[in-house]
GUZAMAR-501594 format. One record per residue (C-alpha): residue number from 1; x, z, y. Coordinates in nm, 3 decimals, padded with zeros to 5 digits, always signed. Each point is the difference from the previous one (the first is absolute). Example, Ala and Ser with C-alpha at 12.3 -4.5 7.8 and 13.67 -1.06 7.14 Angstrom:
2
pos	u	w	v
1	+01.230	+00.780	-00.450
2	+00.137	-00.066	+00.344
//
This chain:
85
pos	u	w	v
1	+11.487	+10.356	+09.090
2	-00.260	-00.262	-00.115
3	-00.219	+00.278	-00.162
4	+00.040	+00.211	+00.305
5	-00.139	-00.294	+00.233
6	-00.269	-00.075	-00.247
7	-00.104	+00.357	-00.013
8	-00.017	-00.004	+00.381
9	-00.215	-00.312	-00.021
10	-00.231	+00.167	-00.246
11	-00.048	+00.277	+00.221
12	-00.073	-00.216	+00.302
13	-00.243	-00.192	-00.210
14	-00.193	+00.317	-00.079
15	-00.008	+00.092	+00.356
16	-00.142	-00.333	+00.097
17	-00.281	+00.027	-00.276
18	-00.078	+00.357	+00.132
19	-00.043	-00.136	+00.340
20	-00.236	-00.296	-00.096
21	-00.213	+00.262	-00.199
22	-00.022	+00.219	+00.311
23	-00.070	-00.313	+00.210
24	-00.282	-00.118	-00.244
25	-00.138	+00.346	+00.007
26	-00.047	-00.006	+00.358
27	-00.148	-00.347	+00.000
28	-00.253	+00.133	-00.243
29	-00.091	+00.271	+00.245
30	-00.016	-00.248	+00.268
31	-00.250	-00.220	-00.223
32	-00.226	+00.298	-00.041
33	-00.032	+00.075	+00.386
34	-00.050	-00.365	+00.063
35	-00.290	-00.009	-00.284
36	-00.132	+00.323	+00.162
37	+00.001	-00.137	+00.352
38	-00.130	-00.329	-00.082
39	+00.321	-00.175	+00.089
40	+00.137	-00.313	-00.181
41	+00.292	+00.038	-00.243
42	+00.160	-00.320	+00.111
43	+00.160	+00.021	+00.362
44	+00.222	-00.299	+00.036
45	+00.120	+00.141	+00.334
46	+00.120	+00.321	-00.131
47	+00.167	-00.199	-00.292
48	+00.176	-00.217	+00.251
49	+00.123	+00.309	+00.186
50	+00.131	+00.171	-00.318
51	+00.190	-00.321	-00.093
52	+00.149	-00.038	+00.350
53	+00.122	+00.362	-00.027
54	+00.147	-00.056	-00.318
55	+00.177	-00.309	+00.120
56	+00.127	+00.167	+00.314
57	+00.160	+00.302	-00.192
58	+00.136	-00.259	-00.257
59	+00.181	-00.194	+00.283
60	+00.177	+00.314	+00.123
61	+00.090	+00.062	-00.363
62	+00.109	-00.364	-00.045
63	-00.221	-00.050	-00.303
64	-00.109	-00.344	-00.117
65	-00.322	-00.082	+00.214
66	-00.191	-00.181	-00.275
67	+00.065	+00.269	-00.279
68	-00.139	+00.266	+00.230
69	-00.287	-00.181	+00.093
70	-00.092	-00.084	-00.366
71	+00.054	+00.374	-00.056
72	-00.221	+00.113	+00.253
73	-00.270	-00.267	-00.077
74	-00.008	+00.127	-00.367
75	-00.034	+00.362	+00.092
76	-00.284	-00.090	+00.259
77	-00.173	-00.218	-00.270
78	+00.011	+00.317	-00.258
79	-00.129	+00.212	+00.282
80	-00.297	-00.204	+00.050
81	-00.065	-00.033	-00.387
82	-00.006	+00.372	-00.042
83	-00.214	+00.027	+00.307
84	-00.265	-00.210	-00.181
85	+00.046	-00.338	+00.168
//
């Protein structure tokens, strides 16, 4: 029983990592578009919108607000890093 549950967690962890990689790939492409069009990489307003969307969805799922905010912020920071900021 325990091994089955751990295997499920392992599978979910791989899915999370796959989705993070896909998100960062899109963020890289956004960075290229921004550079090409002369836009700034840093867009605090967009970052706030993204965090709010995450928190709204997290509330529906009854997830810990602070945890989700921290997770989202880390992903945004990594997105900015790979965009060259």
